N, C-alpha and C positions, 0 to 999 in steps of 0.2 A: 241582547245582541245576538246576531248570527255570526259566528267566528269560523273562518276557514284557516286551519292550522297546517302548515307544510313542514314536515319533519321526516326525513328519509328513515330515521332510526327511532320510531316511536315504540317504546317498550314499556311493559308493565312490570310489576314486581314478580311476576311469574317467569320473567326472562332474565338473561344475564346481560347486564349493562345499565347505563344511566336511565332514570325514570323521570327526569325533570318535566318533560312535556306531558307525560301521563298525569303526574301529580297536579300540574296546573290545569289541564283540561278537565279532569274530573271535578275539581273544585268549581271551575266556571259553570259546569253543568249543574252542580249542586246548588249554585247561587242563582239559577234560573236562566242561564244563557244556553244557546244551542251551539255545539261545537262539532265540526266535521274535520277529521284529520285525513290527510293524504300521506301515506307512508309506504315504505318498502316492506318486504315480507321476510327479511332475514335479521338475525340478531347481530349486534355489533361485535361482540367478543368471540363468537363461535361460528358465525355463518350458518347456524342451524335455522331451519324455517320457523317462523313465528307461529304459523298455522298452516294446515293443509289447504291448498287452494283448489284441489281437484281439477287442475288444468284450466281454471278460469283466468282470463286476462286481468280482471279486477274482482276481488272478493271483499265482502263487507262483513264487519263484525261490530258488535256493540259491547263496549267495556264501560261499566258503571255509567251508562247513559251517553257516553261519547261514541259518535259514529266514526268508525275507522275504515277507510277505503285503502286496501293494501294491493300493491301492484308487484308482481314478481320482477325483481330487478337484480342483476348480478351485483353482489357486494363482496368480492373476494378479499376480505380484510387482511388475510395473512399471505396473500399471493402476489404482492408487488404493486407498486404505485400505478403502473400503466393500466392494469386490469381494474384496479379500484377506480381510477379516473373514468374508465369506460362504463363501469357500473353506475357512477354518479351521473354521467351524461344520459344514459338510458333512463334512469329514474326521472331526471329533470324533464325529459321529453314526455314521458308518460304522465307525470304529474301535471304538466301544462295542459295536455289534452283533456284529462279528467276535469281539471279546474275550470276550463273554459266552458264545459258542458253542464256544470253544476248550477243550481239556482243561485241568484245573487246573494252575497253575504255583506254584512255591514262593515267588516274589517278583515283584513288578511294578515296573518302572523306567520312569518317564515323564519326558521331558525337555522343558523349555520355554525359549524361546518356540517356537511360539505358546502363550500361556497357556491357550487352549481345550483343550489336551491334558490339562489337569487334570480336565475333565469326564469323559471315559472312564476316566481314571486313578482318580478317586475312586469312580465308580459300579462299575467292575469290582472294585476293591478291596473295597468294601462288600458287593456282591452275591455275589461268589465267595470272600469271606473270604481275600483274598490281601494280604499286607503290601505297602504302597506305599512306594517310595523316589522322592522327587521332586527333579529336578535343575533348578537355576535358572542359566541362562546369560545372562539379561538381566532387569532388574527391571521387570516389568510389573504394572500399567499405567503406572507412573510414567515409565518411559523413553519410552513412546509419547506421553504428554502433553507431556513436555519437547521431543520432536522435532516437535511440532505435528501428529502423526498422529491424535491423539485429544483431543477437547475434554473438559474437566472437566464432570461431569454424572452423570446416572443410570447410563448405561452404564459410565462409568469407575468409579463406586462399585460396580457389580455385579462388574466385573473385580477390583477391590481385594478384595471379599468372597471371590471365588473363589480368589484367590491365598492369602489368609490361611487359608482353609479347607484348602487343599492343604498348607500348612505345618503346620497343626495336626493333620491326620489322618495325615500321613506318619510312618512309623517313623524315617526319616532324611531330611535335606535336604542335597543336594550343591550346592556353589557352585563356580564356576570361577575366582573371584578372591577375594583377601582382603577387598577392598572390598565385594563383594556379601555376603560372610559377615558383615561388620560391620554392613552396612545391615539385614540380617535380624535380627541381634541387637538393633539399635536399635528395631525394631518388635515385639519381644517373642518372637521364636523362641528357644527354649532353646538354649544353647550346646551341650548334650549331643547335640542332634539334628544339629548342623551339621558338615559335613565338606568341607574344601577339597580339591578334586581339579582341578588346573589343566588348561588345554589342553596337549596333549602334543606333543612333538617326535618326528616320524616319520623316523628315520634311513634306513629302507628306501626312502623316497621319493626320496632322493638317491643311493642306492647304485647304482653302475653308470653314473652320468652323467658320471663323470670329474671334472675340476677346472674352475675358472672359465674358464680359457683354452680348454679343449676345448668348453665350452658356448657360449662366444662365437664360436668358429669355426663351430660347427654353425648358430648363429643369424645368422651374418654380421655380427657386431658388431665394431667397431674398438677403438680404445684409449680411447674417451671414458669419462668417469665417469658411471655410470648409477645413478639412484635409482629403485627400483621400488615401486609399490603394487599388490598383488595381492589382489583380494577384492571385496566388495560396494560398489557405488557408490550409497550412500543419502544421505539428507539429513544424517544425523548424522556422515558421514565427512569433511565439510569439504574435499572435494577441490578446490573452487574456490580454496582457499588455495594448493594446489600449483600450480595453473594460473597464479595471479598471481605466485608466486615464480619459476616458470620463465620467465614473461614478462619479469621483471626481468633474467633472465640470457640473453635472446635474443641479445644481442650478444657474449656470452662463449663462445667456442668450447670444445668438449670436455666440456660438462656437459649432461646431458639427463635427463628423467624418463619412465618408462613407467607408464601406468595400465592395468592388466590386469584386466578384470572386466565386470560389468554390474549394472544396478539402476535404481532409480527416478530417479536423478539423471544418468543417462548422457546423455540427449538434451541437457540443459542444458550438460553438460561438453563435448559435441561442439561446441556453439555457442561456448562460451567459448574453446576451444583452437584454433579455426580460425586458420590462418596462423602458428602457432608451430612453427618448424622443429625445436626442441629438446624437443618433447613428442610421445610416441607413445601414442595411445589405442587399446588393443587389446581385441578381444572376449574374453569368458570362454572358457577352454579347460579340458579335463579336468585334474584336479589333477596327474596324472603329467606332463603336458606343461607346466603352469605351473611345475613344479619346475625345469625347464631355464632358464626366464627368471629365476627367483629366483637360481639358481646363477650365472648370467651377470652379474648386477648387482653393484654395489659396496656398496650399502646398501639396507635395507628401510625403507619408510615406514609409520608408524602415524599415521593422520589421524583426529582426532575433533573434533567441534564442542564447544567448551568450554561446559559447562553443569553443571546440578546433579548428573547421574549419570555424566558422562563420566569422572570421576576414579576410578570403581570398575571401569572396563572394561579388559580385557586381551585383545584379539581373538586368535583362533586363528592368524592369520597371524604373530603375534609368535613363537610357538613354531616355525613353519616357518622364519622367518628365522634363529632360533638354530640349528636343525638344519643349515642350510646354512652356518653360520659367518659370517653377515652382521651387521655392525653395524646397529643400529636407530636411526632418527631419528624422534622423536615431536614433534608440534606442539601438544600439549595437556598441562597438568599432570595428575598423577594416578598411578595404580599403575604404568603403563609407565615414566613418567619416573623414578619412584622406583627401579624395578629397574635402569634404565639407569645412574643415578648410583651406586647401591650396588655394581654389579658391573662398571662400566667397559665397557659393551657398546655404546656409541653416544653419541648427543647429544640433548639437549633443545633444541628450536628455538623456544621461546617459546610464547605463548598465541595460536594462530591468527594469527600475524604473518608475512605473506608476506616482508617484508624480512629478518626474522631467519632464516626458513627458507632463503632464498636465500643469506644470509651463511654459514649453517651448512654448506650444500652446497659452497660455494666453499672453505671452510676444510678440510673433509674431503677434497675432491678434491686439495688441495695437500699432504696429509699421509698418504702411503701407509704409513709405519711405524705411525701411529696406527690406520689401518684394519686392518692386520694384527694388531695387539695386541688391538683390540676384537673382531675376528672370532674370534680364538682364545678370548677370554674368553666370547664368545657360545656357541661350541660347547661349552665346558666347562660353562657353566650349563645348557645343554640336556641334557648327559649326567648331571648330578648332581641336577637339580631337575625338569626337564621331560621326562624320558625316559618315553615312552608305556608301556613295560613296567612301570615302577615305579608309574605312576599307575593302570594297569589292575589291578595287584595291590591297590592301595588301594580301588578300586571293588569288587573281588571281596570284600574283607573287609567292606565296608559292606553289600553285598547278603547275604552269609552271616549277618551279625549280625541283619539285618532278618528273614531267613527263619526264624530259630530262635525 
């Protein structure tokens, strides 16, 4: 197949942020397909440039056989919703222009958020008569309204119309969680269109890093119990709950938390965590380097603000924790908590409750046999359900069916 992949935030393991699209694209190329990606030129967590464009309006790079066309487009992740929305709109217009001038492709794969990716997706699909497969990684605009980033009104209704148009006009719709699939079913998307392809576990990311003790020695970490959060620091991530929980444990030696990443809430978290000796707030690093910190930790944290759509979320860091064989601690009910309970891979720490999270960390820190059991279960789940190769084969089948 010749696949045109639209993703504003196409990142590799050399960048800070999620790499789902890169991992899928490179596998498709490895299996004999041609993949062209239209993407932006900045990183999700840091706004740092992905590569120097030397003033070009469009610059091309090849990454493991994947052709990537990058367009400079503002994406001020930490500078407010209006400017972010403007960056989304600029990228959508530029992606549309590029996509219309490219040679014909067999199938078009557009991944959201941002939901504005649906604009070039729908128009390229219609004007070039290319079947569209639309991926939903977050429920927009509903999630933005819930997070307080978007007010109900005309613009929100326009985005809702855009999302439903994308669902209707697509040959297939891919979701990353069962909850998202069910939510789309509830608003009328036919079940025959929906395909669940979860976030994948990348075992290659941890290959060659050794074991936990070697990672700790490299990072200069002692024998303390470490809970890590690696990812976006946004309003919906409820990381203030982690800060409050660690504050409750400031007088208990041997337990600490690492918050690794960047985002809209980072400045506030810096203020909240001042003076806490058992909390390390670290800047976002390339995913290859972040893997060392995850491997060195004892448990991985999934933090979500409890609300209407948090129950359908399963962030990509969850699969990274599984690949590293780390038990997972979640502070919100929903899909992650259900998976933890079903597979014995960690602990549910209550509904945004700092005291319960603190108590959970103390309990796990004192039960090394349980940590080993849960870690082994986590790795097993990664290998049987979240293996990126298995998931990429599922995506390949969806794209092939849409292209015929």
